[in-house]
N, C-alpha and C positions, 0 to 999 in steps of 0.2 A: 503494499500501501503506498502510495507517495501520501508525504507530510509537507506542509509548507508552514515554516515560523515568520510569522512578523516581530518584527523590531520595531517597538514604537517607543519616542523619546521625544525630549524637547529639541535634541541635540540630532542633528544630522552626521557630524563627526563624530559623535559616540556611538550610532549606528551602522554606522559604515566600516568605523575600525571593530565593532564587535564583530560586524558579519563575515569580514575578512580573517579575524581572529578563527572562530568558529569554522568558517572552509575551510583552514590551514589543518586546523587541529580534527575536524569532524569527517574522514573526506565519507561522505554516502552519495549513490546516486537516488536515495528515495527521499534524501532532503534538499527542500530548497527555500532560499532566505532572502527575508524582503526586508530592507530598508528603509523604514518610514518615521526619521528622524525630522524635526524639523516642522516647518508651513512649506507652502507651497511656492512662496515667496526666498524661501533659504533661510528665514529668521528662526531666531528657537521661540518654540511652542511645538503644538501638535496639531492631526487636522484626520477629523475622519471621513472627511472624502478621502485621501490618499489613501487609508485603510481600505476603505469601500474600493477603492480602484486595483488593489493587490489582491485582491478575494478574488475580483475579477478577473484577474488573471489566473488564478491558479488551475492547476489541475480540477476537473469537475470533479473527480471523486477525492480528493487529497483531503485528509485529515488540516484543518489548519487550528495552529498552535499562537496565542498570541503573548506576546510581553510588553508587559508596557512600565515607564518608570515611576513617575511622578505621579499626582493628583489628576490635571486635566489629562494627561495622557491616558488616563486609564478611563477617565470620564469620556473622553473620545473613543475608546475603544468600545466602550458599551454604547456610545452613541453610534458607532458604523456596527452593531451588531443588531441594532433597531432599523437601523436603514436598508439592511439584506432581505434576502427573497427566503422562505423558510427554507427551499436545501440548503440554500448556504449557513443559514443559522444552524442547521444540523449537523455542520462539519466544522463550526467555530469554535472555539473554546479559549476562553481569557482563563490565561493561566494564573494563580495567586501566587508569583514565586519571583524573587529578584530578575531583574531585568538580565543583567547580564552572569551571573553562575546560573540561574534559573535556565535560562534561553540556552548557555553551553551543554550543561546535563542531559535536557530535553532532545538535543540537537543528537550529542551523544547514545542516546538510548533509542531514539526513533529512529536511529541508524539501523537498527538491530531487531527492534519491537514495534507491531505494529497495535498494541497495547497502551489506549487512553491511560487507563488506572497506573500503570507503571511508568509511562513518559511522565504523566503529572507527578507522581510521588518520586522520582529522581531528582525531577528541577525541585521540589520543595526540601527535598534533604539539602540542596544546594544552600540554605538558609540557616542550616544546624550549622550549631557550634562541632568543630572538628570533621566538617561532611567530610574533608578532604584525606580524609586518616583510613575512611573506610572502605 
């Protein structure tokens, strides 16, 4: 199963850097990453329409995992969900985990697992103290 990971942040530089890091370390043909930082004008901020546009670019069967950094980025990820068609909403999962560590752990896990619960659990573990030692 294909998976799409949407990286939502106020900073385009943050999501671009994170996307590059994950692509370098998580070599997977089943995971596609989308950098969705900043506004359409390139300013700091987040944009629900960028998220919807990315969802429209995903494979129609892909599981969509969304990671966001701060307040309004999360709100825009939730707003984007409301703007989607029901079939897209069924594939869209906003993960309550840290943007950097959570998305990284999810990408690694999604490379070998199609189990949403397992992918989510690994992303959430990334926020725990000592997660890197397990």
